[in-house]
C-alpha positions as CSV (number, residue, x, y, z in Angstrom):
1,X,-9.0,-38.2,7.4
2,X,-8.0,-42.0,7.7
3,X,-4.4,-42.4,7.8
4,X,-3.1,-46.3,6.2
5,X,-1.7,-48.8,8.0
6,X,1.7,-48.1,6.1
7,X,1.6,-43.9,6.4
8,X,1.0,-44.6,10.3
9,X,4.3,-47.1,10.6
10,X,6.4,-44.2,8.6
11,X,5.0,-41.5,11.1
12,X,5.4,-43.9,14.2
13,X,9.1,-44.2,12.6
14,X,9.6,-40.2,12.2
15,X,8.1,-39.7,15.3
16,X,10.4,-42.8,17.2
17,X,13.6,-41.3,15.6
18,X,13.0,-37.8,16.4
19,X,12.2,-38.1,20.4
20,X,15.5,-41.0,20.6
21,X,17.5,-39.6,22.7
22,X,16.2,-36.3,23.4
23,X,17.6,-35.0,26.8
24,X,14.1,-32.8,27.1
25,X,10.3,-32.3,25.4
26,X,7.4,-30.4,26.3
27,X,3.6,-30.8,24.7
28,X,2.7,-28.0,22.8
29,X,-1.4,-27.4,22.5
30,X,-1.1,-25.6,18.9
31,X,-4.9,-25.0,18.6
32,X,-5.9,-22.3,16.8
33,X,-2.1,-21.0,15.3
34,X,-2.4,-19.6,11.7
35,X,0.0,-21.9,9.1
36,X,2.0,-18.4,9.3
37,X,2.4,-18.6,13.0
38,X,3.5,-22.3,12.6
39,X,5.6,-21.9,10.0
40,X,7.4,-19.4,12.1
41,X,7.6,-21.1,15.4
42,X,9.0,-24.4,13.2
43,X,11.6,-21.7,11.5
44,X,12.3,-19.9,15.5
45,X,12.9,-23.1,16.9
46,X,14.7,-24.6,14.2
47,X,17.2,-22.3,14.9
48,X,17.6,-22.7,17.9
49,X,18.1,-26.5,17.4
50,X,14.7,-27.2,19.1
51,X,13.0,-29.9,17.0
52,X,9.0,-29.7,16.4
53,X,7.2,-32.8,15.6
54,X,3.3,-32.8,14.9
55,X,1.3,-36.4,14.9
56,X,-1.9,-37.8,15.7
57,X,-2.3,-38.3,19.7
58,X,-2.5,-42.7,19.6
59,X,0.4,-42.4,17.4
60,X,2.2,-40.2,20.2
61,X,1.3,-42.2,22.6
62,X,2.1,-45.2,21.0
63,X,5.3,-44.0,20.6
64,X,6.3,-42.7,23.7
65,X,4.7,-45.7,25.4
66,X,7.9,-47.5,23.6
67,X,10.3,-45.3,24.5
68,X,12.3,-45.2,28.0
69,X,10.7,-42.1,29.4
70,X,10.7,-41.3,33.5
71,X,7.4,-40.5,34.8
72,X,3.7,-40.9,33.8
73,X,2.4,-40.1,29.9
74,X,0.9,-37.2,30.2
75,X,-3.1,-36.7,29.3
76,X,-3.3,-35.3,25.6
77,X,-6.3,-33.0,25.2
78,X,-6.6,-31.4,22.3
79,X,-4.1,-30.6,19.1
80,X,-0.8,-31.7,20.3
81,X,2.8,-31.4,19.0
82,X,6.0,-31.6,20.7
83,X,8.9,-29.3,20.7
84,X,12.5,-31.5,21.6
85,X,15.8,-30.7,22.4
86,X,18.5,-32.8,22.3
87,X,20.8,-29.9,24.0
88,X,22.5,-29.5,27.4
89,X,20.2,-26.5,28.0
90,X,17.1,-28.6,28.3
91,X,15.0,-25.7,29.6
92,X,15.0,-24.7,25.6
93,X,12.0,-26.2,24.3
94,X,10.0,-24.9,27.1
95,X,11.6,-21.7,27.2
96,X,11.1,-21.0,23.5
97,X,7.2,-22.5,23.4
98,X,6.8,-19.4,26.3
99,X,8.8,-16.7,24.5
100,X,7.0,-17.5,21.4
101,X,3.3,-17.5,22.7
102,X,4.0,-14.0,24.9
103,X,5.2,-12.5,21.8
104,X,2.1,-13.8,19.5
105,X,-0.6,-13.5,22.6
């Protein structure tokens, strides 16, 4: 479904605000997750202070290009979300995504 330019700008602003000032981020392929599993994942991440955002890949690339991240931009195959944290525990997003996948899979 096509998104209007105004809607794209709103999404870009939301993702930019979410990813500004984070200490770490993990790219998540959420293909095949049911709505119930996605809701459970979001709830679990939120309870641990970890954000989770889904956006079109082209919009994610645009936001990532604007932010001062170190390293190269990753290849973004499939359906992508970002789990992120601004806390001191920089591996928290990766650990929680891994634990969720391990217990669900």
